[in-house]
Every structure is written in C-alpha cells, then in structure tokens.
The first five atom37 places (N, CA, C, CB, O) and aatype in JSON, in Angstrom:
{
  "aatype": [12, 16, 10, 5, 6, 15, 13, 2, 8, 9, 4, 1, 2, 10, 9, 0, 0, 16, 1, 14, 15, 13, 18, 5, 3, 3, 16, 7, 10, 16, 8, 4, 5, 18, 1, 7, 6, 18, 7, 0, 11, 4, 19, 19, 7, 17, 10, 9, 14, 3, 6, 18, 18, 16, 14, 10, 12, 6, 7, 11, 7, 19, 19, 1, 10, 13, 6, 0, 8, 14, 6, 10, 1, 1, 6, 19, 14, 10, 9, 5, 14, 17, 1, 16, 7, 3, 9, 0, 19, 10, 5, 5, 9, 8, 3, 0, 0, 0, 10, 11, 17, 1, 14, 7, 12, 3, 17, 7, 15, 9, 12, 1, 0, 2, 10, 16, 6, 13, 0, 0, 3, 2, 2, 10, 11, 12, 6, 19],
  "atom_mask": [
    [1, 1, 1, 1, 1],
    [1, 1, 1, 1, 1],
    [1, 1, 1, 1, 1],
    [1, 1, 1, 1, 1],
    [1, 1, 1, 1, 1],
    [1, 1, 1, 1, 1],
    [1, 1, 1, 1, 1],
    [1, 1, 1, 1, 1],
    [1, 1, 1, 1, 1],
    [1, 1, 1, 1, 1],
    [1, 1, 1, 1, 1],
    [1, 1, 1, 1, 1],
    [1, 1, 1, 1, 1],
    [1, 1, 1, 1, 1],
    [1, 1, 1, 1, 1],
    [1, 1, 1, 1, 1],
    [1, 1, 1, 1, 1],
    [1, 1, 1, 1, 1],
    [1, 1, 1, 1, 1],
    [1, 1, 1, 1, 1],
    [1, 1, 1, 1, 1],
    [1, 1, 1, 1, 1],
    [1, 1, 1, 1, 1],
    [1, 1, 1, 1, 1],
    [1, 1, 1, 1, 1],
    [1, 1, 1, 1, 1],
    [1, 1, 1, 1, 1],
    [1, 1, 1, 0, 1],
    [1, 1, 1, 1, 1],
    [1, 1, 1, 1, 1],
    [1, 1, 1, 1, 1],
    [1, 1, 1, 1, 1],
    [1, 1, 1, 1, 1],
    [1, 1, 1, 1, 1],
    [1, 1, 1, 1, 1],
    [1, 1, 1, 0, 1],
    [1, 1, 1, 1, 1],
    [1, 1, 1, 1, 1],
    [1, 1, 1, 0, 1],
    [1, 1, 1, 1, 1],
    [1, 1, 1, 1, 1],
    [1, 1, 1, 1, 1],
    [1, 1, 1, 1, 1],
    [1, 1, 1, 1, 1],
    [1, 1, 1, 0, 1],
    [1, 1, 1, 1, 1],
    [1, 1, 1, 1, 1],
    [1, 1, 1, 1, 1],
    [1, 1, 1, 1, 1],
    [1, 1, 1, 1, 1],
    [1, 1, 1, 1, 1],
    [1, 1, 1, 1, 1],
    [1, 1, 1, 1, 1],
    [1, 1, 1, 1, 1],
    [1, 1, 1, 1, 1],
    [1, 1, 1, 1, 1],
    [1, 1, 1, 1, 1],
    [1, 1, 1, 1, 1],
    [1, 1, 1, 0, 1],
    [1, 1, 1, 1, 1],
    [1, 1, 1, 0, 1],
    [1, 1, 1, 1, 1],
    [1, 1, 1, 1, 1],
    [1, 1, 1, 1, 1],
    [1, 1, 1, 1, 1],
    [1, 1, 1, 1, 1],
    [1, 1, 1, 1, 1],
    [1, 1, 1, 1, 1],
    [1, 1, 1, 1, 1],
    [1, 1, 1, 1, 1],
    [1, 1, 1, 1, 1],
    [1, 1, 1, 1, 1],
    [1, 1, 1, 1, 1],
    [1, 1, 1, 1, 1],
    [1, 1, 1, 1, 1],
    [1, 1, 1, 1, 1],
    [1, 1, 1, 1, 1],
    [1, 1, 1, 1, 1],
    [1, 1, 1, 1, 1],
    [1, 1, 1, 1, 1],
    [1, 1, 1, 1, 1],
    [1, 1, 1, 1, 1],
    [1, 1, 1, 1, 1],
    [1, 1, 1, 1, 1],
    [1, 1, 1, 0, 1],
    [1, 1, 1, 1, 1],
    [1, 1, 1, 1, 1],
    [1, 1, 1, 1, 1],
    [1, 1, 1, 1, 1],
    [1, 1, 1, 1, 1],
    [1, 1, 1, 1, 1],
    [1, 1, 1, 1, 1],
    [1, 1, 1, 1, 1],
    [1, 1, 1, 1, 1],
    [1, 1, 1, 1, 1],
    [1, 1, 1, 1, 1],
    [1, 1, 1, 1, 1],
    [1, 1, 1, 1, 1],
    [1, 1, 1, 1, 1],
    [1, 1, 1, 1, 1],
    [1, 1, 1, 1, 1],
    [1, 1, 1, 1, 1],
    [1, 1, 1, 1, 1],
    [1, 1, 1, 0, 1],
    [1, 1, 1, 1, 1],
    [1, 1, 1, 1, 1],
    [1, 1, 1, 1, 1],
    [1, 1, 1, 0, 1],
    [1, 1, 1, 1, 1],
    [1, 1, 1, 1, 1],
    [1, 1, 1, 1, 1],
    [1, 1, 1, 1, 1],
    [1, 1, 1, 1, 1],
    [1, 1, 1, 1, 1],
    [1, 1, 1, 1, 1],
    [1, 1, 1, 1, 1],
    [1, 1, 1, 1, 1],
    [1, 1, 1, 1, 1],
    [1, 1, 1, 1, 1],
    [1, 1, 1, 1, 1],
    [1, 1, 1, 1, 1],
    [1, 1, 1, 1, 1],
    [1, 1, 1, 1, 1],
    [1, 1, 1, 1, 1],
    [1, 1, 1, 1, 1],
    [1, 1, 1, 1, 1],
    [1, 1, 1, 1, 1],
    [1, 1, 1, 1, 1]
  ],
  "atom_positions": [
    [[16.65, -1.26, -8.31], [15.86, -0.15, -7.82], [16.23, 0.13, -6.38], [14.35, -0.44, -7.96], [16.45, -0.79, -5.6]],
    [[16.29, 1.39, -6.03], [16.62, 1.77, -4.65], [15.35, 1.87, -3.8], [17.39, 3.12, -4.63], [14.23, 1.93, -4.32]],
    [[15.56, 1.87, -2.51], [14.46, 2.05, -1.58], [13.76, 3.39, -1.82], [14.96, 1.96, -0.12], [12.53, 3.47, -1.81]],
    [[14.54, 4.43, -2.04], [13.97, 5.76, -2.3], [13.11, 5.74, -3.56], [15.08, 6.82, -2.43], [12.02, 6.32, -3.57]],
    [[13.57, 5.1, -4.62], [12.79, 5.03, -5.86], [11.48, 4.28, -5.65], [13.61, 4.34, -6.97], [10.43, 4.69, -6.16]],
    [[11.53, 3.2, -4.91], [10.31, 2.44, -4.63], [9.35, 3.26, -3.77], [10.66, 1.11, -3.92], [8.14, 3.27, -4.0]],
    [[9.9, 3.96, -2.77], [9.08, 4.82, -1.93], [8.43, 5.93, -2.76], [9.93, 5.43, -0.8], [7.26, 6.25, -2.56]],
    [[9.19, 6.51, -3.69], [8.63, 7.55, -4.56], [7.46, 7.0, -5.37], [9.71, 8.1, -5.51], [6.45, 7.68, -5.56]],
    [[7.59, 5.78, -5.85], [6.51, 5.13, -6.62], [5.25, 5.01, -5.76], [6.96, 3.72, -7.12], [4.14, 5.33, -6.2]],
    [[5.43, 4.54, -4.53], [4.29, 4.41, -3.61], [3.65, 5.78, -3.39], [4.74, 3.79, -2.25], [2.43, 5.93, -3.5]],
    [[4.47, 6.77, -3.08], [3.95, 8.11, -2.78], [3.19, 8.7, -3.96], [5.1, 9.04, -2.38], [2.08, 9.2, -3.8]],
    [[3.78, 8.65, -5.13], [3.13, 9.21, -6.33], [1.73, 8.63, -6.5], [3.97, 8.92, -7.59], [0.77, 9.36, -6.75]],
    [[1.64, 7.33, -6.36], [0.36, 6.67, -6.61], [-0.66, 6.86, -5.5], [0.59, 5.2, -6.82], [-1.84, 7.09, -5.78]],
    [[-0.23, 6.79, -4.26], [-1.18, 6.97, -3.16], [-1.66, 8.41, -3.04], [-0.55, 6.53, -1.85], [-2.82, 8.65, -2.72]],
    [[-0.78, 9.35, -3.3], [-1.17, 10.76, -3.21], [-2.09, 11.14, -4.37], [0.08, 11.66, -3.21], [-2.97, 11.99, -4.21]],
    [[-1.88, 10.52, -5.52], [-2.75, 10.8, -6.68], [-4.1, 10.09, -6.58], [-2.05, 10.38, -7.97], [-5.05, 10.48, -7.26]],
    [[-4.19, 9.08, -5.75], [-5.43, 8.31, -5.63], [-6.54, 9.16, -5.01], [-5.2, 7.05, -4.8], [-6.28, 10.07, -4.23]],
    [[-7.76, 8.84, -5.35], [-8.9, 9.58, -4.81], [-9.56, 8.86, -3.64], [-9.92, 9.81, -5.9], [-10.43, 9.42, -2.96]],
    [[-9.14, 7.63, -3.4], [-9.76, 6.84, -2.33], [-8.84, 5.7, -1.93], [-11.15, 6.3, -2.78], [-7.97, 5.29, -2.71]],
    [[-9.04, 5.17, -0.72], [-8.27, 3.99, -0.32], [-8.82, 2.73, -1.0], [-8.31, 3.82, 1.22], [-9.87, 2.77, -1.64]],
    [[-8.11, 1.66, -0.85], [-8.53, 0.38, -1.43], [-9.17, -0.47, -0.33], [-7.32, -0.36, -2.08], [-8.48, -0.98, 0.55]],
    [[-10.49, -0.6, -0.4], [-11.21, -1.35, 0.64], [-12.57, -1.78, 0.11], [-11.37, -0.49, 1.92], [-13.02, -1.36, -0.96]],
    [[-13.21, -2.63, 0.87], [-14.61, -2.97, 0.62], [-15.31, -3.11, 1.97], [-14.75, -4.29, -0.22], [-14.67, -3.33, 2.99]],
    [[-16.62, -3.0, 1.94], [-17.41, -3.22, 3.15], [-18.19, -4.5, 2.99], [-18.36, -2.02, 3.44], [-18.84, -4.74, 1.98]],
    [[-18.11, -5.34, 4.02], [-18.83, -6.61, 3.96], [-20.31, -6.39, 4.29], [-18.2, -7.64, 4.93], [-20.74, -5.26, 4.52]],
    [[-21.06, -7.46, 4.3], [-22.51, -7.38, 4.52], [-22.88, -6.81, 5.89], [-23.13, -8.74, 4.36], [-24.0, -6.33, 6.09]],
    [[-21.94, -6.87, 6.83], [-22.22, -6.35, 8.17], [-21.78, -4.9, 8.32], [-21.54, -7.21, 9.22], [-21.98, -4.29, 9.37]],
    [[-21.17, -4.35, 7.26], [-20.7, -2.96, 7.31], [-19.26, -2.79, 7.75], [0.0, 0.0, 0.0], [-18.76, -1.67, 7.81]],
    [[-18.57, -3.9, 8.04], [-17.17, -3.82, 8.42], [-16.32, -3.51, 7.19], [-16.7, -5.14, 9.08], [-16.58, -3.99, 6.1]],
    [[-15.3, -2.69, 7.39], [-14.4, -2.31, 6.31], [-13.18, -3.22, 6.31], [-13.98, -0.83, 6.44], [-12.59, -3.49, 7.35]],
    [[-12.82, -3.69, 5.12], [-11.66, -4.55, 4.94], [-10.79, -3.96, 3.83], [-12.08, -6.02, 4.6], [-11.29, -3.66, 2.75]],
    [[-9.51, -3.79, 4.1], [-8.62, -3.24, 3.09], [-8.25, -4.33, 2.08], [-7.35, -2.66, 3.74], [-8.26, -5.52, 2.39]],
    [[-7.93, -3.87, 0.87], [-7.6, -4.78, -0.21], [-6.33, -4.31, -0.92], [-8.76, -4.88, -1.21], [-6.02, -3.12, -0.94]],
    [[-5.62, -5.26, -1.49], [-4.48, -4.9, -2.34], [-4.99, -4.2, -3.59], [-3.63, -6.15, -2.71], [-4.4, -3.22, -4.06]],
    [[-6.09, -4.7, -4.13], [-6.73, -4.1, -5.3], [-8.22, -3.95, -4.97], [-6.52, -4.97, -6.61], [-8.88, -4.91, -4.59]],
    [[-8.72, -2.74, -5.12], [-10.11, -2.49, -4.78], [-10.89, -1.91, -5.94], [0.0, 0.0, 0.0], [-10.45, -1.93, -7.09]],
    [[-12.06, -1.41, -5.63], [-12.94, -0.8, -6.63], [-12.33, 0.47, -7.19], [-14.31, -0.5, -6.03], [-11.5, 1.12, -6.56]],
    [[-12.76, 0.81, -8.39], [-12.37, 2.06, -9.05], [-10.86, 2.17, -9.28], [-12.84, 3.25, -8.22], [-10.32, 3.28, -9.37]],
    [[-10.18, 1.03, -9.38], [-8.74, 1.04, -9.62], [-7.9, 1.34, -8.39], [0.0, 0.0, 0.0], [-6.69, 1.52, -8.51]],
    [[-8.51, 1.4, -7.23], [-7.77, 1.7, -6.0], [-6.83, 0.55, -5.64], [-8.75, 1.96, -4.84], [-7.12, -0.62, -5.89]],
    [[-5.69, 0.92, -5.07], [-4.72, -0.06, -4.57], [-4.18, 0.45, -3.24], [-3.56, -0.29, -5.6], [-4.11, 1.66, -3.0]],
    [[-3.81, -0.48, -2.39], [-3.15, -0.08, -1.14], [-1.65, 0.06, -1.39], [-3.42, -1.12, 0.01], [-1.2, -0.09, -2.53]],
    [[-0.9, 0.34, -0.37], [0.55, 0.5, -0.49], [1.17, -0.71, -1.2], [1.2, 0.7, 0.9], [1.89, -0.56, -2.19]],
    [[0.88, -1.89, -0.68], [1.47, -3.1, -1.25], [0.9, -3.37, -2.64], [1.22, -4.3, -0.32], [1.61, -3.87, -3.51]],
    [[-0.36, -3.04, -2.84], [-0.97, -3.2, -4.16], [-0.22, -2.43, -5.23], [0.0, 0.0, 0.0], [-0.13, -2.88, -6.38]],
    [[0.31, -1.25, -4.88], [1.07, -0.46, -5.84], [2.43, -1.08, -6.11], [1.25, 0.97, -5.33], [3.05, -0.77, -7.13]],
    [[2.91, -1.94, -5.24], [4.2, -2.6, -5.45], [4.09, -3.87, -6.29], [4.84, -2.92, -4.12], [5.07, -4.33, -6.87]],
    [[2.89, -4.44, -6.35], [2.69, -5.71, -7.05], [2.29, -5.45, -8.5], [1.61, -6.58, -6.34], [1.22, -4.9, -8.75]],
    [[3.13, -5.83, -9.46], [2.76, -5.66, -10.87], [1.55, -6.52, -11.23], [3.95, -6.01, -11.79], [1.31, -7.56, -10.63]],
    [[0.8, -6.07, -12.21], [-0.41, -6.79, -12.63], [-0.15, -8.26, -12.93], [-1.01, -6.13, -13.84], [-0.97, -9.11, -12.59]],
    [[0.98, -8.55, -13.56], [1.24, -9.94, -13.96], [1.5, -10.86, -12.77], [2.44, -9.98, -14.9], [1.48, -12.08, -12.93]],
    [[1.75, -10.31, -11.59], [1.95, -11.11, -10.39], [0.7, -11.18, -9.52], [3.1, -10.55, -9.59], [0.56, -12.09, -8.71]],
    [[-0.19, -10.23, -9.69], [-1.35, -10.14, -8.81], [-2.36, -11.26, -9.09], [-2.03, -8.78, -8.98], [-2.6, -11.61, -10.25]],
    [[-2.93, -11.79, -8.04], [-4.04, -12.72, -8.11], [-4.99, -12.4, -6.95], [-3.54, -14.21, -8.05], [-4.53, -12.05, -5.87]],
    [[-6.29, -12.52, -7.16], [-7.23, -12.25, -6.06], [-7.0, -13.14, -4.83], [-8.64, -12.45, -6.55], [-7.46, -12.8, -3.74]],
    [[-6.29, -14.25, -4.99], [-6.0, -15.12, -3.85], [-5.06, -14.45, -2.85], [-5.38, -16.42, -4.34], [-4.9, -14.93, -1.73]],
    [[-4.44, -13.33, -3.25], [-3.57, -12.58, -2.33], [-4.37, -11.82, -1.29], [-2.69, -11.62, -3.12], [-3.87, -11.52, -0.21]],
    [[-5.6, -11.5, -1.62], [-6.43, -10.7, -0.72], [-6.62, -11.4, 0.62], [-7.79, -10.41, -1.35], [-6.7, -12.63, 0.7]],
    [[-6.67, -10.61, 1.66], [-6.9, -11.13, 3.0], [-5.64, -11.59, 3.72], [0.0, 0.0, 0.0], [-5.7, -12.02, 4.87]],
    [[-4.5, -11.5, 3.04], [-3.24, -11.9, 3.65], [-2.45, -10.65, 4.03], [-2.42, -12.81, 2.69], [-2.34, -9.71, 3.24]],
    [[-1.9, -10.64, 5.23], [-0.98, -9.59, 5.6], [0.32, -9.79, 4.83], [0.0, 0.0, 0.0], [0.49, -10.78, 4.13]],
    [[1.23, -8.85, 4.96], [2.46, -8.88, 4.19], [3.28, -10.14, 4.44], [3.3, -7.66, 4.51], [3.77, -10.76, 3.49]],
    [[3.44, -10.54, 5.68], [4.24, -11.73, 5.98], [3.64, -12.95, 5.3], [4.34, -11.95, 7.52], [4.35, -13.7, 4.63]],
    [[2.35, -13.16, 5.48], [1.68, -14.31, 4.84], [1.7, -14.19, 3.32], [0.24, -14.43, 5.33], [1.81, -15.2, 2.62]],
    [[1.58, -12.97, 2.81], [1.63, -12.77, 1.36], [2.97, -13.23, 0.81], [1.39, -11.29, 1.02], [3.02, -13.95, -0.19]],
    [[4.06, -12.82, 1.45], [5.39, -13.19, 0.97], [5.68, -14.68, 1.16], [6.45, -12.37, 1.68], [6.41, -15.28, 0.38]],
    [[5.11, -15.28, 2.2], [5.26, -16.72, 2.39], [4.54, -17.49, 1.28], [4.72, -17.15, 3.77], [5.06, -18.47, 0.75]],
    [[3.33, -17.03, 0.95], [2.54, -17.71, -0.08], [3.03, -17.42, -1.5], [1.08, -17.29, 0.04], [2.81, -18.21, -2.42]],
    [[3.7, -16.27, -1.67], [4.16, -15.85, -3.0], [5.62, -15.38, -2.91], [3.25, -14.7, -3.57], [5.89, -14.19, -3.05]],
    [[6.55, -16.31, -2.67], [7.96, -15.92, -2.51], [8.56, -15.28, -3.77], [8.78, -17.13, -2.12], [9.58, -14.59, -3.69]],
    [[7.93, -15.5, -4.9], [8.42, -14.89, -6.14], [8.35, -13.36, -6.08], [7.61, -15.4, -7.34], [9.12, -12.68, -6.77]],
    [[7.46, -12.81, -5.28], [7.38, -11.36, -5.14], [8.69, -10.8, -4.62], [6.22, -10.96, -4.21], [9.2, -9.8, -5.12]],
    [[9.24, -11.45, -3.61], [10.51, -11.01, -3.01], [11.67, -11.2, -3.98], [10.78, -11.78, -1.71], [12.57, -10.36, -4.06]],
    [[11.65, -12.3, -4.71], [12.76, -12.62, -5.61], [12.75, -11.81, -6.89], [12.73, -14.07, -5.95], [13.81, -11.43, -7.4]],
    [[11.55, -11.54, -7.43], [11.45, -11.07, -8.81], [10.93, -9.65, -9.01], [10.57, -11.98, -9.53], [11.07, -9.11, -10.11]],
    [[10.36, -9.03, -8.0], [9.73, -7.73, -8.19], [10.65, -6.62, -7.66], [8.35, -7.67, -7.47], [10.82, -6.47, -6.45]],
    [[11.24, -5.84, -8.58], [12.19, -4.8, -8.18], [11.62, -3.78, -7.19], [12.68, -4.08, -9.39], [12.35, -3.29, -6.33]],
    [[10.33, -3.46, -7.3], [9.73, -2.49, -6.37], [9.7, -3.01, -4.94], [8.32, -2.13, -6.82], [9.7, -2.21, -4.0]],
    [[9.67, -4.32, -4.76], [9.59, -4.92, -3.43], [10.97, -5.23, -2.86], [8.75, -6.2, -3.49], [11.16, -5.16, -1.65]],
    [[11.91, -5.57, -3.7], [13.21, -6.07, -3.25], [13.94, -5.17, -2.25], [14.09, -6.26, -4.43], [14.54, -5.71, -1.32]],
    [[13.93, -3.85, -2.39], [14.72, -3.05, -1.42], [14.09, -2.95, -0.03], [14.92, -1.67, -1.96], [14.75, -2.46, 0.89]],
    [[12.87, -3.38, 0.14], [12.16, -3.2, 1.41], [12.4, -4.35, 2.38], [10.68, -3.06, 1.16], [12.51, -5.51, 1.97]],
    [[12.47, -4.03, 3.66], [12.38, -5.05, 4.71], [10.9, -5.33, 4.9], [13.07, -4.59, 6.06], [10.07, -4.42, 4.8]],
    [[10.57, -6.56, 5.17], [9.16, -6.95, 5.31], [8.47, -6.12, 6.39], [9.05, -8.44, 5.65], [7.32, -5.71, 6.21]],
    [[9.15, -5.87, 7.49], [8.54, -5.09, 8.57], [8.19, -3.68, 8.15], [0.0, 0.0, 0.0], [7.17, -3.14, 8.58]],
    [[9.02, -3.07, 7.32], [8.73, -1.71, 6.85], [7.54, -1.69, 5.9], [9.96, -1.11, 6.16], [6.73, -0.76, 5.93]],
    [[7.43, -2.71, 5.06], [6.25, -2.79, 4.18], [5.0, -3.0, 5.03], [6.41, -3.95, 3.14], [3.95, -2.44, 4.74]],
    [[5.12, -3.81, 6.08], [3.97, -4.03, 6.97], [3.55, -2.72, 7.64], [4.32, -5.09, 8.04], [2.35, -2.48, 7.8]],
    [[4.51, -1.89, 8.03], [4.18, -0.59, 8.62], [3.45, 0.28, 7.61], [5.46, 0.12, 9.13], [2.44, 0.9, 7.93]],
    [[3.95, 0.32, 6.38], [3.27, 1.09, 5.34], [1.87, 0.57, 5.09], [4.08, 1.05, 4.04], [0.94, 1.36, 4.88]],
    [[1.71, -0.74, 5.1], [0.38, -1.32, 4.92], [-0.55, -0.87, 6.06], [0.46, -2.87, 4.88], [-1.72, -0.55, 5.82]],
    [[-0.05, -0.84, 7.28], [-0.85, -0.4, 8.42], [-1.21, 1.08, 8.31], [-0.1, -0.66, 9.72], [-2.3, 1.48, 8.72]],
    [[-0.3, 1.89, 7.78], [-0.59, 3.31, 7.58], [-1.79, 3.46, 6.65], [0.64, 4.05, 7.0], [-2.71, 4.22, 6.94]],
    [[-1.77, 2.74, 5.53], [-2.9, 2.78, 4.59], [-4.16, 2.3, 5.27], [-2.61, 1.93, 3.35], [-5.2, 2.96, 5.22]],
    [[-4.08, 1.13, 5.91], [-5.28, 0.5, 6.46], [-5.91, 1.33, 7.57], [-4.95, -0.88, 6.98], [-7.13, 1.45, 7.63]],
    [[-5.1, 1.9, 8.45], [-5.64, 2.73, 9.53], [-6.32, 3.97, 8.97], [-4.52, 3.14, 10.51], [-7.39, 4.35, 9.44]],
    [[-5.71, 4.59, 7.97], [-6.31, 5.77, 7.36], [-7.58, 5.39, 6.59], [-5.31, 6.47, 6.41], [-8.56, 6.15, 6.59]],
    [[-7.57, 4.24, 5.94], [-8.74, 3.8, 5.17], [-9.96, 3.59, 6.06], [-8.42, 2.51, 4.41], [-11.08, 3.88, 5.66]],
    [[-9.74, 3.1, 7.26], [-10.85, 2.85, 8.17], [-11.53, 4.15, 8.61], [-10.37, 2.09, 9.4], [-12.71, 4.15, 8.97]],
    [[-10.79, 5.26, 8.58], [-11.34, 6.56, 8.98], [-11.86, 7.37, 7.8], [-10.29, 7.35, 9.71], [-12.61, 8.33, 7.99]],
    [[-11.47, 6.99, 6.59], [-11.81, 7.76, 5.39], [-13.3, 7.67, 5.09], [-11.0, 7.27, 4.19], [-13.93, 6.63, 5.27]],
    [[-13.85, 8.78, 4.62], [-15.23, 8.85, 4.16], [-15.25, 9.61, 2.83], [-16.16, 9.55, 5.21], [-14.38, 10.45, 2.6]],
    [[-16.22, 9.32, 1.96], [-16.31, 10.07, 0.7], [-16.33, 11.57, 0.98], [-17.58, 9.66, -0.1], [-16.98, 12.04, 1.91]],
    [[-15.61, 12.3, 0.15], [-15.49, 13.75, 0.33], [-14.2, 14.16, 1.01], [0.0, 0.0, 0.0], [-13.77, 15.3, 0.91]],
    [[-13.57, 13.21, 1.72], [-12.28, 13.51, 2.36], [-11.19, 13.44, 1.29], [-11.98, 12.51, 3.52], [-11.28, 12.65, 0.35]],
    [[-10.17, 14.26, 1.45], [-9.06, 14.31, 0.49], [-8.04, 13.22, 0.82], [-8.38, 15.71, 0.51], [-7.15, 13.4, 1.65]],
    [[-8.19, 12.07, 0.15], [-7.33, 10.92, 0.41], [-5.86, 11.25, 0.15], [-7.77, 9.73, -0.46], [-4.99, 10.84, 0.92]],
    [[-5.59, 11.98, -0.92], [-4.21, 12.33, -1.25], [-3.53, 13.11, -0.15], [0.0, 0.0, 0.0], [-2.36, 12.86, 0.16]],
    [[-4.22, 14.06, 0.45], [-3.65, 14.85, 1.55], [-3.42, 13.99, 2.79], [-4.56, 16.02, 1.9], [-2.41, 14.15, 3.49]],
    [[-4.34, 13.1, 3.05], [-4.19, 12.19, 4.19], [-2.94, 11.33, 4.0], [-5.45, 11.29, 4.36], [-2.14, 11.17, 4.92]],
    [[-2.79, 10.79, 2.81], [-1.64, 9.93, 2.55], [-0.34, 10.73, 2.54], [-1.81, 9.21, 1.21], [0.68, 10.26, 3.04]],
    [[-0.37, 11.94, 1.99], [0.84, 12.77, 1.99], [1.33, 12.99, 3.43], [0.57, 14.14, 1.29], [2.52, 12.86, 3.7]],
    [[0.44, 13.32, 4.33], [0.81, 13.56, 5.72], [1.39, 12.3, 6.36], [-0.4, 14.06, 6.52], [2.42, 12.36, 7.04]],
    [[0.73, 11.18, 6.15], [1.2, 9.92, 6.75], [2.53, 9.47, 6.14], [0.15, 8.83, 6.56], [3.41, 8.99, 6.86]],
    [[2.68, 9.62, 4.84], [3.91, 9.19, 4.18], [5.08, 10.12, 4.51], [3.71, 9.12, 2.67], [6.22, 9.68, 4.58]],
    [[4.79, 11.4, 4.72], [5.83, 12.35, 5.13], [6.38, 11.96, 6.5], [5.26, 13.8, 5.17], [7.59, 12.01, 6.73]],
    [[5.5, 11.57, 7.39], [5.93, 11.13, 8.72], [6.76, 9.84, 8.62], [4.71, 10.9, 9.63], [7.79, 9.72, 9.27]],
    [[6.3, 8.89, 7.8], [7.05, 7.65, 7.61], [8.44, 7.95, 7.05], [6.29, 6.7, 6.67], [9.43, 7.39, 7.51]],
    [[8.51, 8.84, 6.07], [9.79, 9.19, 5.45], [10.75, 9.76, 6.49], [9.57, 10.22, 4.31], [11.91, 9.37, 6.54]],
    [[10.26, 10.67, 7.32], [11.1, 11.29, 8.32], [11.64, 10.26, 9.32], [10.32, 12.38, 9.06], [12.78, 10.36, 9.78]],
    [[10.82, 9.28, 9.66], [11.21, 8.24, 10.61], [12.15, 7.21, 10.01], [9.98, 7.55, 11.13], [12.78, 6.45, 10.75]],
    [[12.26, 7.18, 8.67], [13.01, 6.11, 8.0], [14.1, 6.61, 7.06], [12.07, 5.23, 7.23], [14.51, 5.9, 6.14]],
    [[14.55, 7.82, 7.27], [15.64, 8.39, 6.47], [15.35, 8.38, 4.97], [16.92, 7.64, 6.75], [16.24, 8.16, 4.15]],
    [[14.1, 8.61, 4.62], [13.69, 8.74, 3.22], [13.31, 10.19, 2.98], [12.51, 7.77, 2.86], [13.02, 10.93, 3.92]],
    [[13.29, 10.58, 1.72], [12.89, 11.93, 1.37], [11.5, 11.89, 0.75], [13.91, 12.59, 0.41], [11.18, 11.0, -0.04]],
    [[10.7, 12.86, 1.12], [9.39, 13.0, 0.51], [9.59, 13.85, -0.74], [8.34, 13.65, 1.5], [9.63, 15.08, -0.65]],
    [[9.7, 13.22, -1.89], [10.04, 13.9, -3.13], [8.83, 14.14, -4.04], [11.07, 13.12, -3.88], [8.98, 14.66, -5.14]],
    [[7.68, 13.77, -3.59], [6.46, 13.89, -4.4], [5.6, 15.02, -3.86], [5.65, 12.57, -4.42], [4.53, 15.3, -4.4]]
  ]
}
C-alpha cells in the first residue's frame, strides 16, 4: 500500500464521520480515543484493523503505541508507509480539533480543512 492510498483511507473515513473519537471523564475533561462511542475512530484508529485493536491501546500516544504493539508496524499495510512522526502529527490534528468540537458542528468539514492543509504540507493529494 502506498502512502497516498493510506492517506485516502484516513480522509474518507474522517470526513464521513459525524463526530470525533473522545470521551469526557468525571471532571469534564475531554480525552481522545482510538475507538470511541458511536463507532467513532481517530486518525490512528482508522489505521488499526479490528483484529489488532485492544482497549489496552487507549491512552497511549503513537510512539508508545508502536513500542507496545510492534506488530502494527510490521503487519498492518495501512500503517507501514507512514513515518511515526507523521502519524503523530495526524493524531494531533484530530485531537486538537476534537477538543474544540461541539454537537452540531460539521466534523467532516473540519477534518477536510485540516487534512487538506496536511496534504499540501506533505506532498499528498486530497482526493476525497
């Protein structure tokens, strides 16, 4: 799989989503998740196939995730073309937007704008 194909997969899914992947704790703080309520997933969540996902992945940034689950790097075609730092940037794009998102906001449009900017900065095409 190419980097562009993997990026297209991320874009298709995040733009089609109706909400970010997060939960609010008892104090009202928002925490992003790889897999959230209502089938929501973050950028990295869309790269992790169901058969690899475990709730123990939650709460780990990309670097710690790959350290704890090296099979993701070795075995998952959607992840293989990415540099870890670029996936971390994409994760931050999702997480920063999720913290500002409120019900009624158009999540797909927010993600389209952010992903278009990422694409332009990284020699990728926004094909979705």
